[in-house]
Each structure stands twice: as structure tokens, then as C-alpha cells.
DONULO-201194 format. One record per residue (C-alpha): residue number from 0; residue in one letter; x negated, y, z negated. Coordinates in pm, 1 decimal. Layout:
% residues N
<fitor->NUM&gudren->A&c1->X&c2->Y&c3->Z>
...
//
This chain:
% residues 231
<fitor->0&gudren->M&c1->-2822.4&c2->-13357.7&c3->-11519.2>
<fitor->1&gudren->S&c1->-2924.8&c2->-13451.7&c3->-11166.9>
<fitor->2&gudren->S&c1->-2697.5&c2->-13465.6&c3->-10867.3>
<fitor->3&gudren->F&c1->-2724.0&c2->-13652.0&c3->-10538.2>
<fitor->4&gudren->S&c1->-2628.4&c2->-13492.0&c3->-10211.8>
<fitor->5&gudren->L&c1->-2652.4&c2->-13617.3&c3->-9855.0>
<fitor->6&gudren->S&c1->-2681.7&c2->-13377.4&c3->-9565.4>
<fitor->7&gudren->S&c1->-2469.1&c2->-13417.3&c3->-9253.8>
<fitor->8&gudren->S&c1->-2778.6&c2->-13522.2&c3->-9057.8>
<fitor->9&gudren->G&c1->-2856.1&c2->-13780.5&c3->-9325.6>
<fitor->10&gudren->I&c1->-2504.0&c2->-13921.0&c3->-9300.8>
<fitor->11&gudren->I&c1->-2533.0&c2->-13946.1&c3->-8924.3>
<fitor->12&gudren->N&c1->-2867.6&c2->-14126.5&c3->-8948.8>
<fitor->13&gudren->F&c1->-2724.0&c2->-14364.4&c3->-9208.0>
<fitor->14&gudren->L&c1->-2424.4&c2->-14442.5&c3->-8985.7>
<fitor->15&gudren->R&c1->-2654.3&c2->-14498.7&c3->-8689.4>
<fitor->16&gudren->L&c1->-2857.3&c2->-14745.7&c3->-8897.0>
<fitor->17&gudren->V&c1->-2541.9&c2->-14929.7&c3->-9004.9>
<fitor->18&gudren->M&c1->-2421.2&c2->-14948.8&c3->-8644.0>
<fitor->19&gudren->K&c1->-2760.5&c2->-15080.9&c3->-8538.1>
<fitor->20&gudren->W&c1->-2733.5&c2->-15358.6&c3->-8799.2>
<fitor->21&gudren->V&c1->-2378.2&c2->-15441.0&c3->-8693.0>
<fitor->22&gudren->L&c1->-2473.2&c2->-15458.1&c3->-8324.1>
<fitor->23&gudren->S&c1->-2772.5&c2->-15681.7&c3->-8403.0>
<fitor->24&gudren->A&c1->-2551.0&c2->-15917.8&c3->-8603.6>
<fitor->25&gudren->M&c1->-2294.3&c2->-15926.1&c3->-8321.6>
<fitor->26&gudren->K&c1->-2565.9&c2->-16011.7&c3->-8068.3>
<fitor->27&gudren->I&c1->-2686.8&c2->-16300.6&c3->-8285.9>
<fitor->28&gudren->L&c1->-2332.1&c2->-16432.5&c3->-8326.9>
<fitor->29&gudren->F&c1->-2272.3&c2->-16405.5&c3->-7952.5>
<fitor->30&gudren->L&c1->-2592.2&c2->-16595.0&c3->-7873.5>
<fitor->31&gudren->C&c1->-2492.4&c2->-16866.7&c3->-8119.7>
<fitor->32&gudren->F&c1->-2153.2&c2->-16886.3&c3->-7950.6>
<fitor->33&gudren->L&c1->-2315.1&c2->-16925.3&c3->-7606.8>
<fitor->34&gudren->L&c1->-2553.0&c2->-17191.6&c3->-7739.8>
<fitor->35&gudren->F&c1->-2314.8&c2->-17409.5&c3->-7937.6>
<fitor->36&gudren->Y&c1->-1962.7&c2->-17359.1&c3->-7802.6>
<fitor->37&gudren->P&c1->-2017.4&c2->-17535.0&c3->-7466.6>
<fitor->38&gudren->L&c1->-2158.8&c2->-17835.3&c3->-7652.7>
<fitor->39&gudren->Y&c1->-1862.7&c2->-17835.6&c3->-7891.9>
<fitor->40&gudren->V&c1->-1613.0&c2->-17821.3&c3->-7604.6>
<fitor->41&gudren->S&c1->-1783.5&c2->-18094.1&c3->-7401.2>
<fitor->42&gudren->A&c1->-1823.1&c2->-18320.1&c3->-7701.4>
<fitor->43&gudren->N&c1->-1471.7&c2->-18288.3&c3->-7836.8>
<fitor->44&gudren->N&c1->-1271.2&c2->-18270.7&c3->-7515.2>
<fitor->45&gudren->F&c1->-1473.8&c2->-18479.4&c3->-7273.7>
<fitor->46&gudren->D&c1->-1375.2&c2->-18836.3&c3->-7207.4>
<fitor->47&gudren->V&c1->-1641.6&c2->-19037.6&c3->-7031.2>
<fitor->48&gudren->P&c1->-1442.3&c2->-19266.9&c3->-6798.4>
<fitor->49&gudren->G&c1->-1459.2&c2->-19622.4&c3->-6925.2>
<fitor->50&gudren->C&c1->-1702.2&c2->-19523.4&c3->-7200.2>
<fitor->51&gudren->G&c1->-1489.2&c2->-19342.6&c3->-7460.9>
<fitor->52&gudren->N&c1->-1492.2&c2->-18987.5&c3->-7588.9>
<fitor->53&gudren->L&c1->-1802.1&c2->-18807.0&c3->-7711.1>
<fitor->54&gudren->S&c1->-1634.1&c2->-18692.5&c3->-8033.0>
<fitor->55&gudren->N&c1->-1790.5&c2->-18842.6&c3->-8343.5>
<fitor->56&gudren->A&c1->-1769.1&c2->-18803.7&c3->-8722.7>
<fitor->57&gudren->Y&c1->-2133.9&c2->-18686.3&c3->-8733.1>
<fitor->58&gudren->G&c1->-2229.6&c2->-18499.8&c3->-8419.5>
<fitor->59&gudren->P&c1->-2261.5&c2->-18546.6&c3->-8136.2>
<fitor->60&gudren->F&c1->-2589.6&c2->-18359.7&c3->-8126.4>
<fitor->61&gudren->D&c1->-2820.4&c2->-18283.5&c3->-7835.1>
<fitor->62&gudren->Y&c1->-3165.6&c2->-18441.2&c3->-7864.4>
<fitor->63&gudren->T&c1->-3313.6&c2->-18156.5&c3->-7657.6>
<fitor->64&gudren->N&c1->-3162.8&c2->-17883.0&c3->-7876.1>
<fitor->65&gudren->P&c1->-3439.0&c2->-17753.8&c3->-8109.7>
<fitor->66&gudren->Y&c1->-3195.6&c2->-17685.4&c3->-8394.2>
<fitor->67&gudren->H&c1->-3028.2&c2->-18026.1&c3->-8369.8>
<fitor->68&gudren->Y&c1->-3365.5&c2->-18197.2&c3->-8338.1>
<fitor->69&gudren->G&c1->-3508.1&c2->-18014.6&c3->-8636.1>
<fitor->70&gudren->Q&c1->-3209.1&c2->-18017.6&c3->-8871.4>
<fitor->71&gudren->K&c1->-2998.8&c2->-18324.6&c3->-8786.2>
<fitor->72&gudren->L&c1->-3228.1&c2->-18589.9&c3->-8641.4>
<fitor->73&gudren->K&c1->-3403.0&c2->-18694.5&c3->-8964.2>
<fitor->74&gudren->I&c1->-3074.2&c2->-18787.5&c3->-9128.2>
<fitor->75&gudren->V&c1->-2975.6&c2->-19016.5&c3->-8840.1>
<fitor->76&gudren->E&c1->-3316.2&c2->-19172.5&c3->-8783.0>
<fitor->77&gudren->G&c1->-3379.1&c2->-19225.6&c3->-9153.9>
<fitor->78&gudren->A&c1->-3068.9&c2->-19441.8&c3->-9185.9>
<fitor->79&gudren->H&c1->-3027.1&c2->-19593.7&c3->-8840.3>
<fitor->80&gudren->F&c1->-3340.7&c2->-19574.5&c3->-8625.9>
<fitor->81&gudren->S&c1->-3630.4&c2->-19726.2&c3->-8812.3>
<fitor->82&gudren->P&c1->-3942.3&c2->-19857.2&c3->-8630.4>
<fitor->83&gudren->E&c1->-3793.3&c2->-20207.8&c3->-8662.7>
<fitor->84&gudren->I&c1->-3472.2&c2->-20099.2&c3->-8491.1>
<fitor->85&gudren->E&c1->-3668.5&c2->-19927.5&c3->-8216.1>
<fitor->86&gudren->R&c1->-3860.3&c2->-20252.7&c3->-8157.4>
<fitor->87&gudren->L&c1->-3534.7&c2->-20456.9&c3->-8168.5>
<fitor->88&gudren->I&c1->-3637.4&c2->-20651.7&c3->-8477.7>
<fitor->89&gudren->E&c1->-3334.9&c2->-20804.2&c3->-8650.1>
<fitor->90&gudren->R&c1->-3347.2&c2->-20780.1&c3->-9032.0>
<fitor->91&gudren->K&c1->-3196.0&c2->-21038.9&c3->-9260.4>
<fitor->92&gudren->G&c1->-2905.2&c2->-20908.1&c3->-9467.6>
<fitor->93&gudren->K&c1->-2884.1&c2->-20575.0&c3->-9283.3>
<fitor->94&gudren->N&c1->-2696.5&c2->-20430.8&c3->-8986.8>
<fitor->95&gudren->R&c1->-2764.6&c2->-20584.0&c3->-8650.5>
<fitor->96&gudren->V&c1->-2994.3&c2->-20386.1&c3->-8422.6>
<fitor->97&gudren->I&c1->-2707.6&c2->-20299.2&c3->-8187.8>
<fitor->98&gudren->D&c1->-2504.1&c2->-20159.0&c3->-8480.2>
<fitor->99&gudren->D&c1->-2775.7&c2->-19908.7&c3->-8561.8>
<fitor->100&gudren->L&c1->-2854.3&c2->-19827.5&c3->-8199.3>
<fitor->101&gudren->D&c1->-2484.8&c2->-19760.8&c3->-8140.8>
<fitor->102&gudren->Y&c1->-2464.8&c2->-19528.6&c3->-8442.3>
<fitor->103&gudren->T&c1->-2775.7&c2->-19339.5&c3->-8331.7>
<fitor->104&gudren->L&c1->-2641.4&c2->-19294.9&c3->-7980.1>
<fitor->105&gudren->R&c1->-2301.6&c2->-19180.4&c3->-8100.4>
<fitor->106&gudren->A&c1->-2466.2&c2->-18914.3&c3->-8316.3>
<fitor->107&gudren->F&c1->-2732.5&c2->-18826.6&c3->-8054.8>
<fitor->108&gudren->P&c1->-2606.2&c2->-18956.9&c3->-7717.6>
<fitor->109&gudren->N&c1->-2923.7&c2->-18849.6&c3->-7537.1>
<fitor->110&gudren->H&c1->-3172.4&c2->-18974.8&c3->-7798.4>
<fitor->111&gudren->H&c1->-3453.1&c2->-19071.7&c3->-7559.2>
<fitor->112&gudren->R&c1->-3620.6&c2->-19344.4&c3->-7761.9>
<fitor->113&gudren->A&c1->-3289.1&c2->-19499.6&c3->-7866.2>
<fitor->114&gudren->L&c1->-3186.2&c2->-19510.4&c3->-7499.6>
<fitor->115&gudren->M&c1->-3510.8&c2->-19692.2&c3->-7417.7>
<fitor->116&gudren->S&c1->-3435.3&c2->-19938.8&c3->-7696.6>
<fitor->117&gudren->V&c1->-3074.3&c2->-19998.2&c3->-7595.0>
<fitor->118&gudren->A&c1->-3186.1&c2->-20049.4&c3->-7234.0>
<fitor->119&gudren->R&c1->-3430.4&c2->-20319.7&c3->-7346.7>
<fitor->120&gudren->Y&c1->-3163.3&c2->-20468.6&c3->-7574.2>
<fitor->121&gudren->R&c1->-2916.4&c2->-20495.4&c3->-7286.1>
<fitor->122&gudren->I&c1->-3174.5&c2->-20656.6&c3->-7059.3>
<fitor->123&gudren->L&c1->-3222.2&c2->-20922.6&c3->-7326.9>
<fitor->124&gudren->N&c1->-2852.8&c2->-20932.5&c3->-7426.0>
<fitor->125&gudren->P&c1->-2637.1&c2->-20847.8&c3->-7121.9>
<fitor->126&gudren->W&c1->-2306.5&c2->-20679.1&c3->-7197.3>
<fitor->127&gudren->K&c1->-2000.0&c2->-20903.9&c3->-7197.9>
<fitor->128&gudren->Y&c1->-1647.7&c2->-20792.4&c3->-7115.6>
<fitor->129&gudren->G&c1->-1448.1&c2->-20721.9&c3->-7431.2>
<fitor->130&gudren->E&c1->-1757.5&c2->-20670.6&c3->-7646.1>
<fitor->131&gudren->R&c1->-1721.1&c2->-20404.4&c3->-7916.4>
<fitor->132&gudren->F&c1->-2045.3&c2->-20231.8&c3->-7826.5>
<fitor->133&gudren->K&c1->-2104.5&c2->-20049.0&c3->-7501.7>
<fitor->134&gudren->S&c1->-2301.2&c2->-20146.9&c3->-7194.5>
<fitor->135&gudren->A&c1->-2632.5&c2->-19972.9&c3->-7128.4>
<fitor->136&gudren->D&c1->-2469.4&c2->-19791.7&c3->-6836.2>
<fitor->137&gudren->C&c1->-2209.7&c2->-19647.3&c3->-7073.8>
<fitor->138&gudren->Y&c1->-2470.7&c2->-19516.9&c3->-7314.2>
<fitor->139&gudren->F&c1->-2652.0&c2->-19346.1&c3->-7026.8>
<fitor->140&gudren->K&c1->-2331.1&c2->-19198.9&c3->-6884.6>
<fitor->141&gudren->R&c1->-2242.0&c2->-19060.5&c3->-7226.1>
<fitor->142&gudren->A&c1->-2589.7&c2->-18907.2&c3->-7258.4>
<fitor->143&gudren->L&c1->-2555.4&c2->-18732.8&c3->-6922.9>
<fitor->144&gudren->A&c1->-2201.9&c2->-18618.8&c3->-7004.5>
<fitor->145&gudren->L&c1->-2341.4&c2->-18443.1&c3->-7311.3>
<fitor->146&gudren->N&c1->-2635.0&c2->-18288.6&c3->-7127.8>
<fitor->147&gudren->P&c1->-2641.7&c2->-18330.9&c3->-6747.3>
<fitor->148&gudren->N&c1->-2975.0&c2->-18146.2&c3->-6729.8>
<fitor->149&gudren->D&c1->-3174.6&c2->-18385.2&c3->-6947.3>
<fitor->150&gudren->A&c1->-3447.8&c2->-18503.9&c3->-6713.1>
<fitor->151&gudren->N&c1->-3573.0&c2->-18774.2&c3->-6947.0>
<fitor->152&gudren->V&c1->-3233.3&c2->-18944.5&c3->-6952.6>
<fitor->153&gudren->Y&c1->-3240.3&c2->-18970.7&c3->-6572.3>
<fitor->154&gudren->M&c1->-3592.9&c2->-19112.0&c3->-6587.7>
<fitor->155&gudren->I&c1->-3513.9&c2->-19367.1&c3->-6860.5>
<fitor->156&gudren->Y&c1->-3194.7&c2->-19468.0&c3->-6679.7>
<fitor->157&gudren->G&c1->-3403.8&c2->-19510.9&c3->-6366.2>
<fitor->158&gudren->I&c1->-3651.5&c2->-19732.4&c3->-6552.7>
<fitor->159&gudren->Y&c1->-3361.2&c2->-19947.2&c3->-6671.8>
<fitor->160&gudren->K&c1->-3225.7&c2->-19988.9&c3->-6316.7>
<fitor->161&gudren->H&c1->-3580.1&c2->-20048.0&c3->-6191.8>
<fitor->162&gudren->K&c1->-3629.4&c2->-20335.2&c3->-6436.2>
<fitor->163&gudren->L&c1->-3300.6&c2->-20487.2&c3->-6317.4>
<fitor->164&gudren->K&c1->-3437.2&c2->-20463.3&c3->-5960.6>
<fitor->165&gudren->K&c1->-3156.7&c2->-20228.2&c3->-5861.1>
<fitor->166&gudren->Y&c1->-3405.6&c2->-20027.3&c3->-5663.4>
<fitor->167&gudren->D&c1->-3172.4&c2->-19795.5&c3->-5471.5>
<fitor->168&gudren->E&c1->-2995.7&c2->-19689.4&c3->-5791.8>
<fitor->169&gudren->A&c1->-3329.0&c2->-19642.1&c3->-5965.1>
<fitor->170&gudren->E&c1->-3457.1&c2->-19426.7&c3->-5678.4>
<fitor->171&gudren->K&c1->-3159.4&c2->-19189.8&c3->-5700.7>
<fitor->172&gudren->L&c1->-3209.0&c2->-19148.8&c3->-6075.0>
<fitor->173&gudren->Y&c1->-3584.0&c2->-19095.9&c3->-6047.7>
<fitor->174&gudren->L&c1->-3541.1&c2->-18833.6&c3->-5776.3>
<fitor->175&gudren->K&c1->-3279.1&c2->-18657.5&c3->-5985.8>
<fitor->176&gudren->A&c1->-3527.2&c2->-18643.5&c3->-6274.7>
<fitor->177&gudren->L&c1->-3791.7&c2->-18511.7&c3->-6034.3>
<fitor->178&gudren->V&c1->-3577.3&c2->-18203.2&c3->-5970.2>
<fitor->179&gudren->F&c1->-3609.2&c2->-18109.1&c3->-6338.0>
<fitor->180&gudren->I&c1->-3964.1&c2->-18227.2&c3->-6412.7>
<fitor->181&gudren->P&c1->-4159.1&c2->-18223.9&c3->-6083.5>
<fitor->182&gudren->D&c1->-4493.8&c2->-18220.7&c3->-6264.5>
<fitor->183&gudren->S&c1->-4434.7&c2->-18522.3&c3->-6489.1>
<fitor->184&gudren->A&c1->-4718.9&c2->-18770.6&c3->-6442.0>
<fitor->185&gudren->E&c1->-4516.0&c2->-19044.8&c3->-6611.4>
<fitor->186&gudren->L&c1->-4228.8&c2->-18993.0&c3->-6369.6>
<fitor->187&gudren->Q&c1->-4463.4&c2->-18980.7&c3->-6068.2>
<fitor->188&gudren->Y&c1->-4615.7&c2->-19310.2&c3->-6181.1>
<fitor->189&gudren->N&c1->-4278.1&c2->-19481.0&c3->-6219.6>
<fitor->190&gudren->I&c1->-4163.7&c2->-19358.9&c3->-5879.5>
<fitor->191&gudren->G&c1->-4485.7&c2->-19496.2&c3->-5733.3>
<fitor->192&gudren->L&c1->-4416.6&c2->-19834.3&c3->-5892.8>
<fitor->193&gudren->L&c1->-4064.3&c2->-19829.0&c3->-5752.0>
<fitor->194&gudren->Y&c1->-4181.0&c2->-19759.8&c3->-5397.8>
<fitor->195&gudren->F&c1->-4441.5&c2->-20033.0&c3->-5432.8>
<fitor->196&gudren->A&c1->-4162.9&c2->-20274.9&c3->-5530.1>
<fitor->197&gudren->K&c1->-3968.0&c2->-20157.6&c3->-5223.2>
<fitor->198&gudren->Q&c1->-4282.1&c2->-20217.1&c3->-5013.9>
<fitor->199&gudren->D&c1->-4295.4&c2->-19854.4&c3->-4909.2>
<fitor->200&gudren->Y&c1->-4667.6&c2->-19834.2&c3->-4968.0>
<fitor->201&gudren->D&c1->-4725.7&c2->-19488.8&c3->-4822.5>
<fitor->202&gudren->K&c1->-4482.3&c2->-19331.6&c3->-5067.0>
<fitor->203&gudren->A&c1->-4617.9&c2->-19548.2&c3->-5348.3>
<fitor->204&gudren->K&c1->-4967.2&c2->-19418.1&c3->-5276.0>
<fitor->205&gudren->K&c1->-4846.4&c2->-19056.6&c3->-5256.3>
<fitor->206&gudren->F&c1->-4684.6&c2->-19066.8&c3->-5601.3>
<fitor->207&gudren->A&c1->-4971.8&c2->-19267.0&c3->-5748.7>
<fitor->208&gudren->K&c1->-5225.3&c2->-19007.1&c3->-5633.0>
<fitor->209&gudren->E&c1->-5017.0&c2->-18730.8&c3->-5789.1>
<fitor->210&gudren->A&c1->-4987.1&c2->-18919.8&c3->-6120.0>
<fitor->211&gudren->Y&c1->-5360.6&c2->-18986.0&c3->-6135.8>
<fitor->212&gudren->R&c1->-5439.8&c2->-18626.8&c3->-6037.6>
<fitor->213&gudren->Q&c1->-5274.0&c2->-18540.5&c3->-6369.0>
<fitor->214&gudren->N&c1->-5489.1&c2->-18800.8&c3->-6550.0>
<fitor->215&gudren->F&c1->-5216.0&c2->-19059.8&c3->-6603.5>
<fitor->216&gudren->P&c1->-5398.6&c2->-19337.2&c3->-6795.0>
<fitor->217&gudren->L&c1->-5241.1&c2->-19661.3&c3->-6669.3>
<fitor->218&gudren->K&c1->-5421.6&c2->-19819.5&c3->-6372.9>
<fitor->219&gudren->G&c1->-5167.3&c2->-20086.9&c3->-6285.4>
<fitor->220&gudren->L&c1->-5027.7&c2->-19906.9&c3->-5980.6>
<fitor->221&gudren->E&c1->-5372.9&c2->-19822.4&c3->-5848.0>
<fitor->222&gudren->N&c1->-5476.2&c2->-20187.1&c3->-5883.1>
<fitor->223&gudren->K&c1->-5162.3&c2->-20304.9&c3->-5701.6>
<fitor->224&gudren->L&c1->-5228.8&c2->-20068.4&c3->-5412.0>
<fitor->225&gudren->K&c1->-5595.7&c2->-20163.5&c3->-5392.2>
<fitor->226&gudren->K&c1->-5500.2&c2->-20532.1&c3->-5386.9>
<fitor->227&gudren->N&c1->-5276.2&c2->-20460.4&c3->-5088.3>
<fitor->228&gudren->G&c1->-5544.8&c2->-20257.2&c3->-4913.4>
<fitor->229&gudren->V&c1->-5353.3&c2->-19930.1&c3->-4912.5>
<fitor->230&gudren->W&c1->-5547.9&c2->-19725.9&c3->-5168.6>
//
């Protein structure tokens, strides 16, 4: 008959191992708390003035959060953000485009491509007072309320204002984005286009040169500057 005995040193080593496991688990739980709790608080207790509350039956999720992007996005896009919706193609017998864009942006308020689509939709279909769906400005404000550090939201919002020829508002948004992504060729190019529209050709040239230094492919801004003799 065999017996099992554990020395005092063995017990101590075992307890140390258990404590190590417990501390590792506590660290993981604490990191999860730091990652997700601020989002939960902002989403469920943050009213966006004039644009409703961020709370939603599914979400809201952060488009820039790797876990949300990887685990939650497919469900939303599969049902509500098809290529047709993104291109604003109305489908007979199905939800209107704005219905699905609204759902997508309630679940993922800072969904970059959906924000681009809703901006184009609102340029074609300006918001009317009393309408059930939100204005483009509201969707952007909600996106920034969820994540005020999302550079792409500032840039897309700037593009929207730019297209409406609200150049001063667009400039503020572009420059805010530039704080977060100073090396973005796409952003540099759009800022260059904005300054060209404002007839500030020196600044337009400066941002164009920076965009093309990073091999930005579109030559429209360069051609505009050349045509005006400032390249």
C-alpha cells in the first residue's frame, strides 16, 4: 500500500504557484475592467445633447476596439451594412438605406464607413426638423462622444463639412484629426484640398507635397495647383 506525503517545502512551493495563478487572473480581470468599464459608463450614462443617449439594445461598440471589431462587427454588418447599403442603393421590399445606416451607427457609433455613407446620404437627403432619423451632425457627435480620440471620425466629419463648403468648420476638424494621425497621407491630401478651396495656395502646396511624399496616388490636387501656377 503506497502513501503520499508532501514536505513543508513542497507545500510552500504549491501555495506560491497558486498565488501566482491568482495574481495573474486578478491582473487580467483588472485590465479588462480598465478597458471596458469606461466604455460601458460613457455609453449607458452619456446623453449627447440634442442627439439622444448612446445606450442601445446591442452595443454600443467601439469600431477601433480590436475585440469589438473582431467579435461584434460581423453580426451588425451582415444584417445591416451590405455593399448596397454602403453605396446607398435602395432595395425593393427591404428596409430603407437610412434604417440600416441608423441601426449600424447605433450599434457602432464610430463605424467609419457607415459614417461616410450617412454623410453622403445627408448631402443627398438633407435632414428635416421632426424627422425620425438623425442629422449627419448628430451621428458624428455621437461617434465622438463614444470615442473622442478617434482620428478617422474627425477626418470624415471634416470631409462632410468640406463638401458642404463649410470650410472653417472643416479646417478645425481636419486639424483635430492631424493631432492624432500627423503622418496620414489621406488626411494631408484632404487638408491640401481644403486650403486650395480657401485660396490659401501656400498651405495647399505644403500639405500636397507632404501627401505626395508619402506616395498618395490621387493627382487632382497637384493638377489644381499646377493649373494655378503654384506647384
